VOBA-1610 file (N, C-alpha, C; in pm, whole numbers, padded with zeros to 5 digits, always signed):
BEGIN
Met-01960-00293-01592Met-01859-00310-01578Met-01902-00324-01420Arg-01843-00450-01371Arg-01860-00495-01221Arg-01695-00513-01200Ile-01685-00470-01076Ile-01526-00422-01036Ile-01574-00496-00827Gly-01463-00588-00859Gly-01400-00630-00706Gly-01321-00557-00629Val-01353-00536-00513Val-01243-00492-00446Val-01237-00581-00292Thr-01133-00571-00261Thr-01079-00653-00149Thr-01042-00554-00051Gly-01029-00564+00041Gly-00965-00470+00142Gly-01072-00328+00110Ala-01166-00347+00059Ala-01227-00209+00089Ala-01268-00113+00140Lys-01275-00155+00305Lys-01240-00058+00438Lys-01148-00003+00437Gly-01059-00063+00399Gly-00886-00010+00449Gly-00872+00120+00396Phe-00760+00148+00429Phe-00668+00312+00432Phe-00695+00328+00286Ile-00635+00213+00207Ile-00603+00261+00059Ile-00780+00214+00003Gly-00795+00143+00007Gly-00955+00043-00044Gly-01054+00134-00025Thr-01060+00215+00096Thr-01155+00338+00103Thr-01136+00436-00016His-01051+00476-00027His-00920+00601-00128His-01048+00517-00265Leu-00955+00447-00322Leu-00963+00341-00451Leu-01121+00302-00471Val-01214+00293-00359Val-01340+00252-00408Val-01424+00357-00460Ser-01368+00521-00376Ser-01486+00589-00420Ser-01430+00685-00576Ala-01290+00629-00565Ala-01260+00660-00737Ala-01343+00528-00859Leu-01358+00415-00782Leu-01342+00321-00907Leu-01538+00339-00924Lys-01600+00385-00833Lys-01759+00370-00873Lys-01750+00492-00990Lys-01656+00619-01068Lys-01741+00641-01154Lys-01660+00523-01292Arg-01660+00429-01241Arg-01588+00331-01327Arg-01700+00214-01395Gly-01804+00197-01246Gly-01850+00066-01282Gly-01987+00055-01161Thr-02019-00102-01124Thr-02046-00100-01043Thr-01902-00179-00919Val-01937-00127-00845Val-01874-00211-00733Val-01887-00276-00603Val-01835-00378-00623Val-01908-00519-00507Val-01771-00554-00418Thr-01749-00560-00316Thr-01686-00580-00202Thr-01676-00702-00129Leu-01597-00712-00073Leu-01584-00851-00018Leu-01615-00834+00139Pro-01731-00936+00224Pro-01777-00812+00342Pro-01652-00885+00459Arg-01615-00805+00513Arg-01523-00768+00596Arg-01542-00828+00741Arg-01468-00965+00746Arg-01500-01074+00878Arg-01361-01147+00943Lys-01356-01132+01048Lys-01290-01205+01131Lys-01206-01360+01078Gly-01093-01353+01036Gly-01060-01486+00981Gly-01053-01435+00826Leu-01006-01588+00765Leu-01025-01586+00649Leu-01167-01627+00562Pro-01161-01529+00438Pro-01262-01578+00354Pro-01351-01678+00358Gly-01500-01668+00363Gly-01598-01804+00350Gly-01646-01837+00217Lys-01627-01959+00167Lys-01694-01970+00041Lys-01779-01932-00013Gln-01888-01924+00084Gln-01967-01831+00035Gln-01970-01698-00035Asp-01913-01629+00058Asp-01913-01500+00044Asp-01817-01468-00075Leu-01743-01533-00117Leu-01653-01541-00191Leu-01706-01571-00354Lys-01795-01680-00337Lys-01862-01734-00454Lys-01962-01583-00484Arg-02010-01533-00408Arg-02103-01404-00445Arg-02012-01285-00504Phe-01916-01308-00417Phe-01779-01120-00490Phe-01719-01166-00631Val-01687-01295-00634Val-01645-01324-00811Val-01758-01397-00911Ala-01910-01401-00884Ala-01956-01377-00970Ala-01985-01262-01096Asp-01946-01301-01201Asp-02012-01172-01308Asp-01887-01064-01278Thr-01777-01094-01179Thr-01694-01002-01175Thr-01597-01006-01318Asp-01594-00837-01323Asp-01452-00865-01450Asp-01340-00839-01413Ile-01336-00733-01316Ile-01174-00702-01265Ile-01201-00702-01115Phe-01088-00721-01060Phe-01029-00737-00912Phe-00947-00668-00908Phe-00981-00605-00772Phe-00856-00536-00709Phe-00808-00596-00574His-00729-00640-00519His-00661-00737-00451His-00640-00670-00323Leu-00671-00591-00262Leu-00590-00491-00151Leu-00613-00572-00009Gly-00713-00673+00064Gly-00692-00705+00148Gly-00619-00804+00192Gly-00575-00793+00322Gly-00443-00892+00352Gly-00446-00855+00523Val-00293-00882+00565Val-00309-00879+00714Val-00153-00783+00715Asn-00198-00673+00795Asn-00006-00720+00793Asn+00078-00643+00917Arg-00047-00673+01027Arg-00066-00655+01166Arg-00078-00808+01268Gly-00006-00823+01351Gly-00078-00956+01407Gly+00073-01054+01410Thr+00013-01171+01464Thr+00098-01293+01480Thr+00165-01329+01338Asn+00254-01390+01351Asn+00295-01419+01224Asn+00210-01544+01152Glu+00135-01639+01220Glu+00041-01675+01173Glu-00056-01626+01078Glu-00130-01509+01185Glu-00227-01415+01103Glu-00149-01346+00992Ile-00060-01321+01018Ile+00011-01237+00856Ile-00008-01320+00757Leu+00059-01429+00747Leu+00097-01606+00667Leu-00022-01584+00637Asn-00121-01622+00726Asn-00253-01713+00650Asn-00343-01607+00595Gly-00345-01471+00637Gly-00394-01368+00591Gly-00383-01319+00460Asn-00255-01353+00421Asn-00201-01287+00303Asn-00192-01400+00200Ile-00112-01530+00215Ile-00099-01678+00159Ile-00242-01698+00120Ile-00317-01780+00223Ile-00395-01843+00216Ile-00528-01768+00170Gly-00565-01641+00199Gly-00665-01529+00212Gly-00627-01549+00034Thr-00533-01503-00048Thr-00521-01505-00202Thr-00559-01603-00236Ser-00462-01709-00213Ser-00528-01887-00259Ser-00662-01881-00290Arg-00740-01859-00134Arg-00917-01840-00178Arg-00936-01828-00254Leu-00915-01678-00271Leu-00980-01596-00379Leu-00909-01635-00530Leu-00795-01662-00570Leu-00809-01724-00661Leu-00853-01861-00725Glu-00847-01954-00632Glu-00950-02049-00656Glu-01070-01971-00694Ser-01105-01915-00649Ser-01276-01916-00654Ser-01350-01826-00737Ile-01201-01738-00821Ile-01218-01675-00946Ile-01193-01804-01052Leu-01107-01883-01015Leu-01083-01975-01156Leu-01214-02061-01149Asn-01257-02098-01078Asn-01389-02197-00989Asn-01542-02173-01026Glu-01540-02024-00983Glu-01690-01926-00984Glu-01701-01840-01074Gly-01549-01798-01108Gly-01536-01640-01165Gly-01565-01641-01339Lys-01582-01543-01401Lys-01575-01513-01497Lys-01436-01578-01594Ser-01435-01618-01691Ser-01281-01681-01748Ser-01169-01540-01817Ser-01265-01425-01836Ser-01212-01335-01922Ser-01141-01218-01760Ala-01179-01244-01629Ala-01153-01170-01521Ala-01006-01125-01485Arg-00967-01002-01461Arg-00822-01001-01451Arg-00811-00953-01316Leu-00703-00969-01243Leu-00651-00881-01072Leu-00532-00806-01095Val-00583-00698-01003Val-00438-00594-00998Val-00442-00630-00816Phe-00324-00656-00797Phe-00284-00710-00643Phe-00177-00564-00599Ala-00240-00562-00435Ala-00140-00483-00364Ala-00057-00532-00304Ser+00092-00541-00395Ser+00186-00605-00312Ser+00315-00475-00241Ser+00406-00522-00235Ser+00475-00427-00111Ser+00602-00398-00131Ala+00660-00277-00145Ala+00812-00301-00131Ala+00909-00400-00065Gln+00794-00459+00063Gln+00911-00549+00168Gln+00908-00677+00074Thr+00878-00680-00016Thr+00897-00825-00056Thr+01058-00833-00134Tyr+01094-00684-00114Tyr+01236-00677-00123Tyr+01299-00647+00020Ser+01465-00726-00022Ser+01531-00706+00103Ser+01555-00524+00114Leu+01587-00499+00217Leu+01524-00296+00245Leu+01648-00293+00329Val+01749-00392+00358Val+01859-00345+00423Val+01988-00271+00308Asn+02085-00204+00376Asn+02158-00099+00281Asn+02175-00098+00159Cys+02072-00017+00133Cys+01951-00003-00025Cys+02063+00144-00053Lys+02144+00141-00107Lys+02215+00255-00142Lys+02184+00331-00300Thr+02095+00247-00337Thr+02102+00262-00489Thr+01868+00289-00476Pro+01834+00354-00561Pro+01652+00306-00597Pro+01645+00173-00622Ile+01552+00069-00587Ile+01540-00015-00596Ile+01460-00086-00730Arg+01521-00148-00790Arg+01437-00195-00949Arg+01347-00286-00957Glu+01259-00318-01015Glu+01194-00434-01053Glu+01282-00592-01022Thr+01369-00552-01112Thr+01491-00673-01149Thr+01532-00731-01009Lys+01555-00659-00939Lys+01613-00702-00787Lys+01543-00822-00749Thr+01584-00895-00719Thr+01578-01036-00640Thr+01459-00994-00526Ala+01347-01062-00508Ala+01266-01057-00414Ala+01343-01105-00303Asn+01383-01068-00207Asn+01436-01129-00074Asn+01412-01078+00105Pro+01309-01080+00083Pro+01209-00995+00200Pro+01265-01050+00304Asp+01259-00896+00387Asp+01337-00938+00558Asp+01260-00911+00680Thr+01109-00966+00625Thr+00983-00929+00704Thr+00920-01063+00713Val+00834-01101+00773Val+00718-01231+00793Val+00621-01142+00703Tyr+00552-01038+00686Tyr+00485-00943+00630Tyr+00555-00968+00475Gly+00686-00911+00440Gly+00748-00965+00287Gly+00701-01072+00260Val+00753-01221+00313Val+00736-01312+00286Val+00597-01372+00220Ser+00502-01334+00299Ser+00387-01365+00263Ser+00326-01276+00140Lys+00356-01141+00112Lys+00326-01109-00016Lys+00402-01155-00099Gln+00548-01175-00107Gln+00615-01232-00214Gln+00540-01373-00250Asn+00485-01478-00144Asn+00433-01594-00157Asn+00258-01552-00225Ala+00232-01483-00203Ala+00113-01439-00254Ala+00084-01386-00428Glu+00239-01342-00429Glu+00261-01269-00591Glu+00278-01391-00611Asn+00366-01500-00564Asn+00398-01623-00689Asn+00292-01719-00713Leu+00157-01686-00602Leu+00038-01798-00660Leu-00038-01699-00724Ile-00034-01560-00754Ile-00098-01471-00862Ile-00020-01533-01015Lys+00075-01533-01013Lys+00166-01583-01103Lys+00144-01737-01140Ile+00098-01821-01075Ile+00102-01949-01125Ile-00049-01964-01142Ser-00131-01874-01135Ser-00308-01907-01130Ser-00370-01933-01259Gly-00264-01844-01366Gly-00324-01814-01522Gly-00410-01747-01528Ile-00426-01653-01423Ile-00537-01525-01405Ile-00471-01420-01465Pro-00503-01363-01579Pro-00414-01222-01607Pro-00390-01122-01509Tyr-00307-01089-01484Tyr-00276-00986-01366Tyr-00157-00874-01334Thr-00163-00791-01306Thr-00099-00628-01269Thr-00022-00678-01134Ile+00085-00677-01045Ile+00107-00652-00949Ile+00147-00517-00865Leu+00151-00429-00798Leu+00183-00310-00751Leu+00256-00316-00676Arg+00396-00321-00643Arg+00457-00305-00468Arg+00454-00145-00444Leu+00410-00121-00339Leu+00402-00023-00311Leu+00492+00017-00178Ser+00525+00134-00162Ser+00617+00175-00093Ser+00511+00233+00052Asn+00570+00366+00100Asn+00533+00402+00234Asn+00393+00506+00157Ile+00294+00445+00205Ile+00165+00532+00152Ile+00118+00621+00249Tyr+00045+00773+00243Tyr+00027+00818+00382Tyr-00058+00920+00318Gly-00143+00973+00388Gly-00280+01042+00335Gly-00407+01044+00464Pro-00482+01162+00440Pro-00610+01125+00501Pro-00675+00979+00480Gly-00688+00977+00626Gly-00750+00838+00655Gly-00660+00723+00722Cys-00540+00757+00685Cys-00440+00655+00735Cys-00435+00655+00936Arg-00408+00558+00957Arg-00412+00479+01104Arg-00270+00560+01142Pro-00260+00660+01246Pro-00155+00682+01343Pro-00127+00592+01443Asn-00035+00529+01464Asn+00035+00467+01541Asn+00000+00226+01527Tyr+00011+00286+01387Tyr-00015+00133+01317Tyr+00098+00130+01218Asn+00110+00165+01105Asn+00196+00136+00988Asn+00238+00271+00901Ser+00248+00395+00973Ser+00276+00503+00898Ser+00317+00607+00956Val+00453+00630+00946Val+00545+00719+01015Val+00466+00862+01043Val+00444+00897+00876Val+00304+01056+00875Val+00235+01041+00967Ala+00141+00966+00930Ala+00022+00959+00982Ala+00053+00955+01142Thr+00112+00906+01209Thr+00148+00894+01392Thr+00231+01047+01385Leu+00315+01066+01296Leu+00366+01248+01385Leu+00288+01342+01345Cys+00211+01351+01191Cys+00089+01415+01193Cys-00029+01423+01305Ser-00026+01338+01315Ser-00153+01349+01434Ser-00163+01391+01542Arg-00022+01355+01614Arg+00098+01406+01680Arg+00090+01529+01731Ala+00116+01611+01620Ala+00146+01711+01585Ala+00040+01824+01607Val-00088+01758+01568Val-00246+01846+01537Val-00292+01826+01728Arg-00229+01749+01778Arg-00317+01706+01927Arg-00210+01784+02023Gly-00069+01874+01988Gly-00036+01913+02054Gly+00080+01861+02149Leu+00100+01675+02061Leu+00190+01617+02154Leu+00330+01621+02084Pro+00473+01603+02182Pro+00567+01577+02100Pro+00575+01459+01978Leu+00653+01489+01905Leu+00731+01437+01784Leu+00870+01311+01829Val+00769+01249+01849Val+00925+01096+01889Val+00948+01003+01797Ile+01077+01022+01826Ile+01135+00947+01680Ile+01225+00880+01720Asn+01235+00742+01673Asn+01305+00621+01680Asn+01436+00646+01653Gly+01521+00678+01697Gly+01683+00701+01632Gly+01710+00842+01577Asp+01804+00885+01553Asp+01845+01046+01476Asp+01764+01073+01362Gly+01648+01010+01315Gly+01616+01066+01217Gly+01663+01062+01092Arg+01791+01023+01079Arg+01855+01029+00888Arg+01739+00884+00824Gln+01728+00802+00908Gln+01663+00698+00840Gln+01619+00738+00721Gly+01573+00719+00601Gly+01538+00738+00479Gly+01412+00643+00447Arg+01273+00695+00375Arg+01170+00604+00336Arg+01144+00659+00168Asp+01053+00592+00125Asp+01000+00631-00033Asp+00870+00659+00026Phe+00814+00791+00040Phe+00656+00796+00087Phe+00608+00862-00074Ile+00483+00818-00072Ile+00364+00854-00177Ile+00217+00866-00160Tyr+00204+00962-00169Tyr+00033+00970-00131Tyr-00049+00884-00226Val-00184+00908-00150Val-00257+00795-00136Val-00319+00830-00273Asp-00348+00945-00331Asp-00429+00969-00459Asp-00341+00941-00576Asp-00223+00950-00538Asp-00147+00929-00643Asp-00122+00789-00666Val-00146+00610-00591Val-00148+00541-00559Val-00267+00456-00626Val-00394+00564-00580Val-00547+00535-00654Val-00501+00554-00764Gln-00447+00647-00834Gln-00438+00671-01003Gln-00367+00539-01026Ala-00247+00534-00958Ala-00178+00375-01049Ala-00256+00272-01055Phe-00326+00263-00942Phe-00475+00154-00929Phe-00522+00144-01078Thr-00563+00270-01068Thr-00724+00288-01186Thr-00616+00239-01329Leu-00517+00286-01327Leu-00451+00297-01468Leu-00415+00135-01504Ala-00336+00074-01394Ala-00293-00055-01396Ala-00464-00152-01454Gly-00577-00110-01371Gly-00669-00190-01402Gly-00755-00204-01575Phe-00717-00034-01598Phe-00833-00005-01649Phe-00750+00034-01835Glu-00617+00039-01802Glu-00578+00055-01941Glu-00419-00072-01956Phe-00507-00172-01952Phe-00488-00329-01915Phe-00398-00331-02029Phe-00264-00435-02043Phe-00185-00482-02134Phe-00230-00624-02164Pro-00303-00668-02221Pro-00340-00825-02220Pro-00258-00905-02259Gly-00207-01029-02093Gly-00065-01072-02093Gly+00025-01038-02047Ser+00031-00904-01992Ser+00139-00865-01939Ser+00215-00916-01861Gly+00100-00937-01727Gly+00166-00986-01648Gly+00269-00957-01544Lys+00309-00819-01572Lys+00417-00757-01501Lys+00408-00728-01357Ile+00523-00671-01308Ile+00537-00651-01192Ile+00585-00498-01185Phe+00567-00425-01079Phe+00526-00237-01099Phe+00590-00193-00960Asn+00677-00132-00915Asn+00708-00051-00823Asn+00630+00053-00839Val+00484+00097-00746Val+00432+00239-00728Val+00483+00310-00592Ser+00601+00381-00630Ser+00644+00472-00534Ser+00706+00632-00581Ser+00746+00703-00509Ser+00796+00800-00529Ser+00927+00881-00594Gly+01006+00766-00589Gly+01154+00752-00661Gly+01229+00839-00566Arg+01174+00856-00448Arg+01311+00951-00352Arg+01303+00891-00203Met+01404+00919-00136Met+01436+00882-00019Met+01407+01016+00007Val+01328+00994+00103Val+01286+01147+00233Val+01339+01081+00392Ser+01423+01139+00452Ser+01462+01130+00596Ser+01376+01191+00677Ile+01344+01088+00800Ile+01199+01132+00882Ile+01218+01249+00924Lys+01370+01332+00901Lys+01411+01408+00985Lys+01291+01560+00881Gln+01313+01500+00764Gln+01259+01635+00668Gln+01127+01597+00714Ile+01047+01482+00743Ile+00891+01470+00738Ile+00882+01553+00876Val+00963+01575+00946Val+00942+01637+01125Val+00933+01819+01026Lys+01044+01806+00968Lys+01052+01940+00934Lys+00965+02021+00873Leu+00893+01937+00788Leu+00775+02005+00678Leu+00671+01986+00782Ile+00623+01934+00926Ile+00531+01925+01005Ile+00535+02046+01092Cys+00678+02082+01160Cys+00673+02168+01219Cys+00682+02331+01143Lys+00689+02316+00992Lys+00642+02421+00932Lys+00511+02483+00963Asn+00435+02347+00953Asn+00288+02425+01036Asn+00260+02447+01117Tyr+00353+02360+01226Tyr+00313+02368+01370Tyr+00461+02397+01418Lys+00510+02534+01430Lys+00586+02607+01497Lys+00657+02529+01620Asn+00531+02543+01686Asn+00611+02519+01852Asn+00598+02374+01924Thr+00549+02269+01786Thr+00555+02128+01852Thr+00747+02091+01881Lys+00751+02015+01964Lys+00864+01956+02055Lys+00894+01810+01957Val+01020+01811+01958Val+01094+01708+01850Val+01162+01613+02010Glu+01151+01483+01995Glu+01240+01397+02096Glu+01317+01283+02014Phe+01413+01270+02011Phe+01480+01175+01955Phe+01520+01051+02062Leu+01455+00939+02011Leu+01512+00836+02096Leu+01598+00744+02016Thr+01775+00731+02062Thr+01890+00630+02038Thr+01880+00536+02091Asn+01903+00425+02018Asn+01956+00297+02025Asn+02028+00241+01952Lys+02127+00197+01999Lys+02239+00148+01950Lys+02220+00042+01855Asn+02149-00018+01891Asn+02134-00133+01811Asn+01998-00108+01723Gln+01934-00009+01704Gln+01820+00052+01603Gln+01874-00001+01433Ser+01805-00043+01398Ser+01858-00073+01234Ser+01804+00093+01191Glu+01921+00127+01089Glu+01911+00233+01046Glu+01835+00225+00853Thr+01790+00131+00839Thr+01760+00075+00697Thr+01660+00223+00648Ser+01723+00244+00520Ser+01707+00312+00456Ser+01683+00263+00292Tyr+01571+00365+00246Tyr+01533+00262+00132Tyr+01479+00357+00000Cys+01501+00359-00126Cys+01364+00411-00203Cys+01357+00283-00323Cys+01249+00281-00365Cys+01195+00253-00500Cys+01169+00313-00655Asp+01238+00251-00753Asp+01248+00315-00930Asp+01112+00272-00943Pro+01004+00385-00979Pro+00888+00380-01042Pro+00894+00356-01167Ser+00992+00413-01224Ser+01039+00429-01423Ser+00983+00307-01447Arg+00999+00185-01447Arg+00881+00125-01588Arg+00745+00096-01536Phe+00682+00173-01428Phe+00532+00168-01411Phe+00476+00327-01516Ser+00583+00385-01478Ser+00600+00547-01534Ser+00604+00510-01702Glu+00685+00442-01711Glu+00702+00440-01922Glu+00609+00382-01957Lys+00529+00253-01843Lys+00420+00248-01919Lys+00291+00289-01896Tyr+00256+00347-01844Tyr+00135+00352-01813Tyr+00115+00559-01827Gly+00275+00601-01825Gly+00196+00747-01848Gly+00232+00828-01690Trp+00210+00724-01587Trp+00232+00757-01461Trp+00301+00877-01372Arg+00273+00980-01323Arg+00418+01026-01208Arg+00295+01035-01093Pro+00377+01055-00989Pro+00335+01125-00892Pro+00304+01282-00892Gln+00173+01318-00818Gln+00118+01448-00880Gln+00139+01521-00770Val+00127+01461-00607Val+00131+01559-00531Val+00258+01560-00419Ser+00309+01677-00400Ser+00442+01705-00325Ser+00435+01667-00220Leu+00544+01627-00151Leu+00609+01539-00014Leu+00491+01687+00066Ser+00528+01818+00033Ser+00490+01926+00138Ser+00333+01918+00163Lys+00292+01923-00005Lys+00161+01939-00022Lys+00060+01796+00069Gly+00159+01704+00056Gly+00058+01576+00105Gly+00076+01574+00274Ile+00190+01663+00303Ile+00164+01678+00432Ile+00067+01759+00465Glu+00056+01877+00445Glu-00034+01969+00450Glu-00246+01938+00474Gln-00182+01834+00366Gln-00386+01792+00368Gln-00380+01662+00460Thr-00235+01608+00487Thr-00281+01495+00593Thr-00318+01567+00737Leu-00217+01713+00740Leu-00277+01761+00866Leu-00388+01836+00883Ser-00457+01902+00773Ser-00585+01937+00738Ser-00696+01796+00811Tyr-00693+01680+00731Tyr-00735+01547+00782Tyr-00752+01570+00924Tyr-00683+01550+01016Tyr-00607+01513+01140Tyr-00746+01613+01210Arg-00663+01752+01182Arg-00738+01861+01232Arg-00922+01891+01214Arg-00952+01842+01120Arg-01078+01780+01127Arg-01122+01703+01193Lys-01068+01597+01179Lys-01060+01487+01315Lys-01116+01505+01422Lys-01008+01609+01441Lys-01020+01667+01595Lys-01119+01702+01664Lys-01212+01811+01564Lys-01293+01904+01619Lys-01450+01798+01613Thr-01411+01674+01565Thr-01578+01589+01561Thr-01516+01505+01665
//
């Protein structure tokens, strides 16, 4: 089996490619500045049986984010339809940011109307819509806050940022009072979800699934777990009256019921493994 992965050099992609090598021949789309070219796409899609589309842009100008996620997805779909196998299928890495995450008092289900609050969320929602109308069999996974070894600090993971600072003996700086909650899931559990969605495929299912822990965890709880391992770590809270206290979690029961999937790595274990990764990295 020939397996195609976009975003293979990214945080999730690196872990996913390692797992997929046991399943078949993995091909990746070359990482270049800007949108993928036609020749690269043509080579990438040729004879490929299944695509894991993780590539995109989550930081940059609004134009870069919209182009990277919407136009980039459009070009991939067009290439699959024109140059790929008629039996090819696709698993797409979407985001919980396709939902409105303001004032979420209960776990978000997939039945909630997509109404994103961010440009990134808008770009992912539009990419989903392109996939839905493409005619290519698909599964869309809306991912919550992923963390684990290899995640970049000071980028888009509060867990990575805090773990990295603790290992380096720096204070943990928290925006707000730390009561804001998120839905954290370890990268190995996400990789397992992608693998199930790709290889235990239900023909014609065309479903959207949340992939998350289903638990809301406050930033204060994350800090407490880190300080359990680094007892002398200082913590600083930066209060801002105008700062949003957005808290949310997503309900993964639809995916769990369909695929028998459950997160296997506890938050405490995941943080221990993330701290261990940054300790090793510090020594190199």
